[in-house]
N, C-alpha and C positions, 0 to 999 in steps of 0.2 A: 504494499500499500504506500509506503513512504517512497519508494521509487517511482510509482505512478504519480504521485502528488508532485514530485520534482519535476517529471516530464510534462506535466500539465502546468507548470509554473504557478503552483499555489503558494501562499504565504499567510502564515498565521501569527496573530499578535494577541497577547494577553495583558490586560491592565489590572492591577490589584492594589488597593491600599492595605498595607500589612499589619497596621494597628500597633506600630511601635513594639513595645515589650509588655503589653497588657495581657491580662488573663494568665493562662498557663502557657507562657511563651515558648518554652522548649517543645511541648506538645503540639502547639500550633505550628511550629516550624516543620515538624515531622508530617503533620497533616498537609502542609502546603507542598511538600516534596511528593507525598503520595498522590496528591489530586493532579499536580502539574505534570508528573511523570505519565499519567494517563492521557493527557492532552498533547504533550510534545510541542509546544509553541515554538515558532522560529525566533521570536522576540517576546520578551516579558518587560513590562513597564511597572515599576514599584514605587509606591509612595509611603510615607511615614516609615522609612526604612531605618531600623534601630542599629545603632553602632555604638558601643561603650568605648570611651577614649582610651581605657587601659587595655583594649584589644580582646577582652575576655568574650564579648559577644559581638556578632557582625552578621545581620541578617543577609545581606547581599552576598557576602563571601561564602557563607554557609550554604545558601540555595544554589549559588553558581558551582560550588564544589560538588554537591550532591547530584546536581543535574547535568554536570559537565558542560557548562556554558561559560562563555566569555562575559565579562561584566565591567561596568564603570559605577562609580558611586560618587554622588556630589553630597557633601555634608551640608546640614541646615539645622536651624532651631536648636542651638546647644543649650542644654540645661542638665540638671540632675534629675534622674528618673529612677523610679524604684523598680528593681527587678530581683525576684528570688530572695528577698530578705535584705537587700543592700541597696543604698542610694549610690548610683553611679553617675559621673559625668558622662554625657552622651550626646550624640547626634540624632536627629530624626530627618533623614534626607531623602534623596531620589536616587534610584538605581535603574539601570537598563542592562538586561541579560540577553545574550543572543548567541545562537548557533554559529553565526558567521563571524568573521573577523571584524573587529571595531576599528576602522581605519582613521578615524577622526572624531574627536568629541569635545565637548565644553558645556558651559552653563551661562546663563545670563540671569542677573537678578532682576526681578520684577518690581513694579511699584508697591510700596507697602506702607504700613502705618506703624506708630509705636505700639499699638495694641496687638499687632500680629506681624511682627518683622520676619525677615529671612525667608522670602518666598522666591522660587527659581524656576526657570524653564531650562531643563537639561536637554542636550541634543547629541546624536551620534550619527555618524555616517557608516553604513555598512556595506562591505563588498559582497554582491549576490550575482554570481556569473557574469553577465555582460553589463549589469546595472549596478549603480550605487543607490542605496536607499537612505533617505534622511528620517531618522526617528526622533520624535520629540516628546518629552515627558514633563508633566508639571502637577503642581498641587496648589490650587488657588486659595485665597483667604477663606477661613471658616466662618468668620463673623457674619451673621445673618443680616445685621443691620449696616453692612458696609458694601452695598452693591456698587457703590461708586468706585471703590478700590479694585474690586473684581473686574469692572468694566475696563478701568485703566490697565489691568494686567492683561486682559484679552487683547486690548489694542496693541500693547507691547509685543505680545505673542505674534500678532498678524504682522507687525513690523519686521520681526526676526525671521518670519517664514519667507517674506518678500526678499529678504537679503541673502538667505542661506540655501533656499530650495534649488535655485538655478536649473529648473526643469526636471529635477530628479523626482522619482516617486516619493512621496512624503506621507508620514503617518503622525498624527498628534493624538495622544491619549493621556488619561490620568484622572485625578480627582478634581473636579471643577467646582465642587461645592454649589452647584447651581442645577436646578430642576429643568425639566424638558421646556418649559414655558419661559424660562428666565431670558432676559434680553441678551445676556452674553452667548447663550447657546444659539439663539437666532442669529446674532451677529456673526459668530464663527462659521455658521453654515449658510450664510447668505451669499449665494452664488453671484450676485451681482457686485459684491465687495471682496470676496475672498475665493481663493481656489479650492476651498474645503467643502466636503460634504460629511455630515454625521451619519454614522451607521445607525440603523433603526433597531436599537435594543431598548425597549421602553418598559422593562420590568425593574422593580425596585433593586438598587445596588446596595442597600443597607440592610442589615440582618434584622434590626429592631425597629425600622421606620420604613414607611411606604414612600421612598423617594429615590428617583433615578438621578444620581449626581456624578457617576463615573461614565465618562464618555469616550469614544474613539472617533476621529475624524480622519478622512483621507482625501488625497488629491484625485483627479480624474484619471490618472495614469494607472489606477487600480480599479477592477471591477469587484464590488462586494459580493460575495457568495452567501456568507451567512454571518449572524452575530447573535451570540447566546450568553445567558448568565450562567457562570460556572463556579466551582470551588465553594459549594454549600455544605460540605461536610458529609455528604452522602457516600462518598468514596472512601472515607477514612473513619469508619465506625461512628459516624454522626458527629464527629468533633469538628467544629467549624474552624477553618483556618484563620479567620479574621472577623471583625465586626462588619466588614464589606464583603460582598460577593465579588468574584472576578467577572470581567467582561472579555469574551473571547471572539475575535473576529477572523474569519477566513476569507482571504482575498485572492484575487488572480490579477497578475500583470497584464496589462494591455499593450500590445506591440505598437 
């Protein structure tokens, strides 16, 4: 099946907010590995990626090692967090994991406020046969009463897309903290103003709330094949990997 997918030029991408080190963190990591292994995505976009500054814990490195993937991590939101009985200085950043070689990468800080600092847009360029793919990963402000900052962050993302995409196939995903009817979702998917289309996955992406706030956008150099909610714990003895579900998109390159 894998060889057939390669011949048909399919590409799969998973986005997941990993919920830092909350709950039973080690068990959740194992649950992520179990359920992601069954999916075998080409690229994984992770948000709220926990990494302790003492090197004891590192979500991105652990998952990349267990899944045999390349990865990049961008630190953000440094503070002490409580994990397994200890308060540890840590980061909660962004990570991109990929089967393919990551040939270029970076991160750009987004507009923020004092109440919610250190928000970033992470990007990577992947070598994929005769094509390079641009992958972008983000986590916008969580403050419900600050839609203005989220809108500014979205405008910055569009500015970066225009500067770095250079006609390459591009995927933007992450936790946008914005529902389907939010102005920024409409902005990012406005074909009159942007090169992006939002994939039609309309189920809730939060385990305890009926809200769809995790999204994947693509340029028209991809044809969407399917988009689904995944990582619900059903493949790992019912143990939920995160407080978010994953969003999985299956795409096909257009020549």
